[in-house]
N, C-alpha and C positions, 0 to 999 in steps of 0.2 A: 601591812600584809602578813601573815602568819607563815613561819618558815616550817618547812618539813624537814624530819630526817630520815634519811633514805636509809633504811632498815634491811639490810639481807637476810631472810632467816635464814638459810642456811650457813650463812658466814658467821652469824654470831652462835649457831649450835658449833658450828667449827672452833671459834674463840674461846668459847665455853668449855669445850672440850679440852684446847690447847692448855689453859688456866688449870681445870682439875688435874689433868695428867701432867703439868709440871710440880702441883704439891705432891701428886703421887710419888713422882720419880724423887723429889727431894728426900722425902721419908724412907724411900727404897734406899736411897744412897747414904742415908744415914744409919738406916738398920743394917747394912752391909756394913760399913765400917765399926759399928758397935760390934758386929759378930766377929769381924778380925781381930779387933783388940781382944775381946772376950779369948779366942783362939790361941793369939800369942801369947796370953798370960797364962795358958794352962788352964784354965778356970772351965771348960767344958770335956765332959767325956766324948768319945768317937760316935758314939749314939745321937748325940746332940749336936756335933758338928756336922754329922751327915743329914742330919733333918734341917738344919740351917742351911747348909748348902742348895739342898733340896727346894727349901721353900724359897730361897734368894733366885734361882734359875727359874722356877716356874712363874715365879713373880714377872722377872726380865722377859720371859717369854709372851706373857700375858701384855705387858707392857707395851712390845713390838707389835703384836698384833691389834690391839686400840690404836697405835700409832698408823697402823698402815689402814686401818679402818676407818680413821677420820684424816687420812692424806698427812700426815705429819711426818715430820724428819726429827732425829734425835737432837737437833740442834734448834728446833723450832719450840722444846720445852725449856731454852735458858733463856733466863731474863738477863741483862744487863743492868746490874746495879751502880753503874757510872762509875765514881771514884773507887765504891768496893771492888768492883769486877762482877765476873758472871755469877749467877747464884748457883749453879751446878758444875761441879770438878769436870773439866775438858773431859773428851772422851780417850780413852786408851786405843790406839791403832791395834787392831786386830782383828 
């Protein structure tokens, strides 16, 4: 007898959104770290620092909206890489 896989279309969509948002969040964190490094090195003028700050804040807000839309918490976007630890940096309280 052939086995059937029970697929929940809503669950698949949520899981796909979670995966995509995880990748976007990883890239956002990397961009933020790069920006902080460049600011600390003094490689940016005030306008560039302001523009980067506004862009990162807008991206963070949009990510929160997308998580809310798909019913995800920030921790849902983190993958456990076993002995390597979590994919994303732990959230800072605040």
